[in-house]
N, C-alpha and C positions, 0 to 999 in steps of 0.2 A: 543389386541395389533396388531400392524402392523407386517406382516410376515417377512419384512426385518429386523425389529428390534429383533426379536425372533431368526432369524437365526444368527445376529450379536452377540447376548448374548450368544448363544450356541457355536458360534465359539470361543469367548473370554474364555468361560468356559472351553472347551476342551484344549484351549492353556495353561490355568493356571493349569490344571491337568498334562499336558506333562511337563511343566515348573517346577512344584514341584518334579517331579520324576528324573529330568535329571540335575537339578541345585542344588548347594551347596551353600547355603547363609552364608556368613561370617558375622563377625561384621564389621559394618561401622561406622566411626566416623562423625556424623552430627553436623556442628557447630550451637550453638543456635540461632545466628542471622539469619541463613537461614530458620530454622524452624519457627522463629517468624515472619519474613518477609512474608514468604510463607502462613502462617495463615492469616495474616493482608491482604495480597494481594487479597485473595478470599473472605474475608467477606465484605458484602456490605458497612457496616458502615465505614470501614477504607480503602477498596479497591477502592470505588469511589474517594476519595480525592487523594489517590496514583495514580489513572489513570489520574486524571486531571493535577496532577503535572508533570507526566511522559509526556504526550501529550504536556503540555506547554513548557517543556525543548526541545521536539522534534522540535516544530515549532521555537523556539527561536534559536535553532542551525540550523535550516533549513535557516533562513534568515540571519543570521550572517555569517556562513561558506559558503552557498550557494551564498550569495551575493558577497563574496571575491572571490570565485571561478569563478563566472560569469565576474567579472571585468579582471580577468587574461586571461581567455578564449577569451573575446572580444578584449582585446589589442593585444594579440598574433595573433589572426585572422586577425585583420585589419592591423597589421604591416607586417605579413609574407606571409599569404596565400591569403587574398583577392587581393592584387596587382599582384600576379601570375596569378590568375583566370581572372583579368582584362585585363592583357597583352594578354593572348590567346583569349578572348572574342572579343578583339578590333581588331583582326585579321580576323575575320568574315566579310565578305563583305555586307550581308543582314541585313539592320538596324533592322527589326522586330525580328529576331532570337537574335541579340545582346541584345535587350531589354528584351526579354523573359529571356534569360540566366542571365542578370544582375539582373532582380527582382526575378527570380525563384531560380537560383542556389546560387548566393551569399547572397541575401536577406534572402532566407530560410534557409541556413547553419548558418547565423549570428544569425537569430531568434532562431533557435534550440539550438545554444550555449548559447545565452543570457538567454532565458527563461527556456528552458525545462531541458537540460542535467545537468546544475550545480544543480538545486534543486531536481530533480528526483534522481540523484546519491547520493546526501547527505541524502535524505529521505530513500532510499533503504539501506544505510549503517546503519542508525539508526533502521530501521526495522530488519536487519541482527543481530544487537546487542541484540534487545529485543527477537528475536527469539532463538539465541543462548544461551541466559542467562536463558531461561525457562519462562520469563514473558509473552510472547505472549499467551501461553497455558492458563495461569491463567486469562489473561484478557478475553479470549473466555469463560471461566468457570463463570467468574464473570458477564458476560454480557448475559449469557444464558436466565436468566429470562426475561430480557428486550426482547430479540430476540423471545421468546416464544409468546409475544404479537403480534408479526408479522407471527406467524406459522412458524417459522424458530428455529434454534438452535445456539448456540455460535460459531460454525465453520464458520457461514456466516460472522462473525465480520472480520476474517483475510482478505478476499478478499476485504472488505469495507476499511480496513486499507492500504491495497496495493494501492486501488483506488486514495488515497490521494498522491501517488507518480506518477501514471500512470494508466489510465483506461485499457490499453491493457494487460498487465501482469495480472492485477487484474481479469479481465474477463476470461482469460485463467486459473487462480487458481480456478475458480469455479468447475472445473472438479473433485474436491476432495470431493465435496458434493454428498449426497446419492440419492436424486431423481431429475428428471427433473423439478419438481414444485420448489424445493429450488433454484436449478440453476437459473430457469428463473427469480424467484423474486429477488435473490441476484444481477443477472446481470443488471436489471432494476434499482436497487438500486444504484450499482456500476457506472452506466452511469450517475447518478446525483450528484455522489460524486465529488467535485472540486479537480482536479489533482494539482500537484505542480505548473505547469505554471499559472493555474487559481488562485490558492491560491497566488502566488506571485504578480499578479495584484490586488487582492483584499486587502491583507495586506500590499502590497507595494505602489501602486499608490493611492487607495482608503485612507488608513490611513494616508498617507502622505499629500494629498492634500484636503481631506475632514475631516478627523479625525478618531481615531481608534474606536470611538463608532459606526460610520457607517460601517466600516469593519466587526465588530463584529456582528453587526446587520444583514448584508448580509449573514454571515456565519450561524447565528442563523436560519434566514429564510430558507437558503438552507437545514438545517438539518431537520427542521421541515417538509419541503416538501418531503425530502428522507423518513422519517418514516411515514408520511401520505400516501404516494404511497405504501410503503411497507404493511401498515396495510390494506388498501383497497385490494390490490392483494392477501394478505394472506387470506381474507375472500371470495374473488371472486373465485379463482382457486380452483378446486376440488382436494381432496387428504389429507392424514394425514401428519404432519410433524414428521419426525423420532426423535428418542431419541439421546442423547447426551452421547458418551462414548469417554472419553479423557484420555490419559496416561499423567499424572503429572510428567514431568521430574524435577530433582533437580536444584536448582540455581547454575549456574557455570560461570566461566570466559569465555567469547566469545573468539574464535580464530580469529586472525586478518586475516589469510588466509581464513579461512571458510566463514567469513563475506564479504570479498572481492570477493569471487566465487559466493556467492548467489546473491551479487550485481550485478555482471555481467550478471549472468543468467536472472535477471529481467530486467535489463537495456537494454540487447540486443533485447528483444521484441519490445521495444519503437525505438531503433536504426534501425531494419530491417524493422519494419511495419510502425510505425507512422512518422518516420522522413522522409522517401521519400514522403509520403502523404504531410507533411508540406511543403516541397520543391515544390512540384507539385502545391500546393495550392497557395503558394506565387506568383508562375509564372502566 
């Protein structure tokens, strides 16, 4: 066994012994539907269909609510904020600077409001609900066997899921992984995951003007490339993959405040890091 795995097992063993001595376990009423759904969510035969349904609901919500959110932001920006920016930019006497600010500042902010922020924010709200409800951990456990084929474990699924919102916080979240090898492979795979902005273009523009079959085909090809690259890296890079130890939390009702706090923590990485780059790139 890998020494890191053995140390982790010993640490959890000692923690269990201490917990048994100092804790008093009372009777806990567990609802039958919680136990049943928890079991169904981690069994491959039932867990995979449940996962597909949940992912389908996420992307349906992403484009219905995200699209409405986008429309509100764009109308508000064009009606109230863009004219103010335009007024001050027109006061600048040098034409080339005016053009840079018009295309960089105004267009960049509008692009971020139209494409990125609405979809990323809605996606991270959905992720927060999955995480606080206890399902995200079960999803990592369910896909652990699949990730083993890439010489990774189920924890790598969580950064990849975050990558569908924005790659920046997804890459930062790989800090929770055990080894540099797992972090490197997961980061490369995350970079290939289509973020919310790219997904909006694939499922929005492609599905609208070409057909939803072609949009799904693009997504399927991208997923094949992601797992192919992960498979190759898993066999080329030296080192052993560590074991998976997960605490399985009970199903519970997500807290609205908790979900919103997590959404902002993840969203601010995009606002502070990626959004300025988007504005500069537009300029």
